[in-house]
N, CA, C and O of each residue as an XYZ file, in Angstrom:
276
protein
N     111.957      4.940     61.950
C     111.611      6.328     62.001
C     112.670      7.184     61.306
O     112.366      8.237     60.745
N     113.901      6.718     61.353
C     114.981      7.490     60.720
C     114.817      7.522     59.200
O     115.202      8.495     58.551
N     114.243      6.452     58.632
C     114.009      6.440     57.179
C     112.997      7.512     56.787
O     113.142      8.161     55.751
N     111.987      7.692     57.607
C     110.977      8.715     57.335
C     111.605     10.103     57.393
O     111.321     10.956     56.553
N     112.461     10.323     58.391
C     113.143     11.613     58.512
C     114.066     11.850     57.327
O     114.171     12.974     56.836
N     114.738     10.795     56.862
C     115.626     10.927     55.700
C     114.827     11.291     54.445
O     115.249     12.140     53.660
N     113.676     10.646     54.261
C     112.839     10.961     53.096
C     112.322     12.397     53.173
O     112.244     13.097     52.164
N     111.974     12.818     54.374
C     111.473     14.176     54.564
C     112.543     15.193     54.167
O     112.254     16.169     53.475
N     113.762     14.961     54.602
C     114.849     15.875     54.279
C     115.230     15.789     52.803
O     115.532     16.809     52.184
N     115.218     14.589     52.235
C     115.647     14.397     50.850
C     114.679     15.060     49.875
O     115.109     15.717     48.927
N     113.379     14.896     50.098
C     112.383     15.415     49.164
C     111.687     16.680     49.663
O     110.793     17.197     48.993
N     112.084     17.177     50.818
C     111.505     18.407     51.352
C     110.008     18.288     51.588
O     109.241     19.187     51.240
N     109.595     17.168     52.184
C     108.176     16.942     52.423
C     107.652     17.826     53.545
O     108.326     18.062     54.547
N     106.428     18.308     53.345
C     105.733     19.036     54.408
C     104.252     18.729     54.287
O     103.742     18.499     53.190
N     103.572     18.727     55.409
C     102.133     18.461     55.431
C     101.474     19.493     56.338
O     101.961     19.789     57.429
N     100.346     20.038     55.856
C      99.633     21.077     56.601
C      98.139     20.894     56.411
O      97.686     20.466     55.349
N      97.380     21.219     57.441
C      95.923     21.243     57.324
C      95.492     22.683     57.055
O      95.830     23.593     57.813
N      94.748     22.879     55.976
C      94.260     24.208     55.612
C      92.776     24.103     55.324
O      92.378     23.488     54.334
N      91.955     24.692     56.170
C      90.507     24.706     55.934
C      89.894     23.327     55.794
O      88.968     23.154     55.001
N      90.369     22.354     56.521
C      89.817     21.008     56.457
C      90.422     20.149     55.354
O      90.004     19.006     55.168
N      91.395     20.676     54.621
C      92.066     19.918     53.558
C      93.511     19.660     53.971
O      94.139     20.484     54.636
N      94.021     18.516     53.570
C      95.410     18.169     53.836
C      96.246     18.591     52.625
O      96.002     18.139     51.507
N      97.229     19.457     52.859
C      98.116     19.919     51.792
C      99.476     19.280     52.022
O     100.102     19.492     53.060
N      99.934     18.490     51.040
C     101.227     17.822     51.118
C     102.123     18.438     50.061
O     101.773     18.476     48.882
N     103.292     18.924     50.492
C     104.223     19.550     49.560
C     105.542     18.825     49.520
O     105.944     18.194     50.498
N     106.224     18.912     48.380
C     107.558     18.324     48.230
C     108.313     19.170     47.216
O     107.799     20.174     46.722
N     109.538     18.753     46.911
C     110.320     19.479     45.911
C     109.709     19.327     44.515
O     110.039     20.095     43.611
N     108.831     18.351     44.333
C     108.215     18.110     43.031
C     106.914     18.882     42.835
O     106.440     19.003     41.705
N     106.332     19.401     43.901
C     105.059     20.119     43.804
C     104.245     19.892     45.058
O     104.759     19.465     46.092
N     102.964     20.187     44.942
C     102.097     19.983     46.099
C     100.798     19.317     45.676
O     100.407     19.354     44.509
N     100.150     18.716     46.641
C      98.902     18.001     46.414
C      97.941     18.380     47.534
O      98.336     18.476     48.696
N      96.670     18.597     47.175
C      95.660     18.947     48.160
C      94.639     17.821     48.207
O      94.059     17.453     47.186
N      94.427     17.284     49.391
C      93.451     16.226     49.596
C      92.297     16.800     50.405
O      92.472     17.158     51.570
N      91.114     16.890     49.793
C      89.945     17.454     50.458
C      88.893     16.380     50.653
O      88.771     15.476     49.827
N      88.131     16.468     51.735
C      87.034     15.512     51.923
C      85.937     15.781     50.890
O      85.811     16.903     50.399
N      85.152     14.767     50.561
C      84.077     14.983     49.582
C      83.057     15.979     50.124
O      82.779     16.026     51.322
N      82.508     16.776     49.203
C      81.515     17.771     49.606
C      80.188     17.091     49.894
O      79.777     16.178     49.178
N      79.530     17.539     50.938
C      78.230     16.999     51.318
C      77.179     18.051     50.976
O      77.256     19.191     51.433
N      76.205     17.658     50.175
C      75.150     18.576     49.792
C      74.053     18.514     50.845
O      73.502     17.449     51.126
N      73.748     19.660     51.417
C      72.720     19.734     52.447
C      71.539     20.491     51.865
O      71.662     21.645     51.455
N      70.397     19.825     51.835
C      69.197     20.467     51.335
C      68.368     20.931     52.518
O      68.080     20.162     53.435
N      67.990     22.192     52.486
C      67.175     22.729     53.556
C      65.707     22.532     53.193
O      65.311     22.694     52.039
N      64.911     22.180     54.193
C      63.489     22.006     53.930
C      62.773     23.306     54.275
O      62.458     23.579     55.433
N      62.530     24.086     53.251
C      61.855     25.366     53.407
C      60.510     25.249     52.711
O      60.452     24.830     51.555
N      59.420     25.612     53.394
C      58.124     25.530     52.723
C      58.089     26.486     51.531
O      58.667     27.571     51.582
N      57.412     26.081     50.465
C      57.372     26.948     49.284
C      56.634     28.243     49.593
O      55.698     28.272     50.392
N      57.072     29.290     48.954
C      56.447     30.604     49.157
C      55.071     30.604     48.493
O      54.902     30.019     47.423
N      54.089     31.252     49.113
C      52.763     31.298     48.497
C      52.810     32.093     47.195
O      53.570     33.051     47.052
N      51.975     31.667     46.256
C      51.923     32.334     44.958
C      51.368     33.739     45.147
O      50.466     33.943     45.960
N      51.894     34.706     44.410
C      51.389     36.073     44.556
C      49.929     36.156     44.099
O      49.533     35.521     43.121
N      49.154     36.936     44.814
C      47.739     37.095     44.494
C      47.624     38.139     43.399
O      48.123     39.257     43.534
N      46.963     37.766     42.318
C      46.786     38.707     41.216
C      45.534     39.535     41.465
O      44.448     39.005     41.695
N      45.715     40.836     41.412
C      44.579     41.719     41.594
C      43.996     42.066     40.232
O      44.711     42.163     39.235
N      42.672     42.250     40.216
C      42.022     42.649     38.973
C      42.471     44.060     38.627
O      42.617     44.898     39.517
N      42.692     44.334     37.340
C      43.121     45.679     36.977
C      42.043     46.701     37.345
O      40.852     46.459     37.154
N      42.467     47.812     37.859
C      41.527     48.859     38.262
C      40.922     49.508     37.025
O      41.621     49.799     36.054
N      39.608     49.728     37.077
C      38.938     50.375     35.954
C      39.118     51.877     36.090
O      39.072     52.406     37.200
N      39.321     52.568     34.981
C      39.498     54.014     35.051
C      38.214     54.683     35.546
O      37.108     54.278     35.189
N      38.381     55.678     36.348
C      37.242     56.415     36.893
C      36.966     57.600     35.985
O      37.853     58.400     35.688
N      35.687     57.698     35.540
C      35.324     58.823     34.698
C      35.104     60.042     35.571
O      34.281     60.038     36.487
N      35.859     61.085     35.267
C      35.695     62.321     36.009
C      34.706     63.206     35.252
O      34.708     63.221     34.021
N      33.884     63.925     35.960
C      32.938     64.800     35.255
C      33.694     65.876     34.492
O      34.686     66.421     34.976
N      33.207     66.174     33.285
C      33.845     67.184     32.449
C      33.590     68.573     33.033
O      32.524     68.843     33.584
N      34.556     69.416     32.906
C      34.388     70.782     33.414
C      33.480     71.559     32.471
O      33.599     71.473     31.249
N      32.594     72.299     33.057
C      31.696     73.116     32.241
C      32.332     74.478     32.024
O      32.892     75.080     32.940
N      32.236     74.932     30.825
C      32.781     76.259     30.524
C      31.644     77.261     30.408
O      30.603     76.951     29.828
N      31.829     78.452     30.949
C      30.794     79.477     30.887
C      30.984     80.327     29.651
O      32.097     80.511     29.159
N      29.919     80.815     29.186
C      29.926     81.715     28.031
C      30.213     81.025     26.725
O      31.357     80.877     26.293
N      29.189     80.633     26.152
C      29.386     79.975     24.881
C      28.746     80.762     23.778
O      28.807     80.359     22.617
């Protein structure tokens, strides 16, 4: 165990858990070990297709009659 303590002091080793990842640091730099990402697919039924409405036909309005011609 004393050898491990000597190495820790000699190289300034530190280990920390951050957000599920193991971060190991030393005087030479740091390394982050993360677990592999798991892709989770949700089973959602597909949305129904939008219903297309027929275009509305223009309504003919009666022409205004003018008096006095």
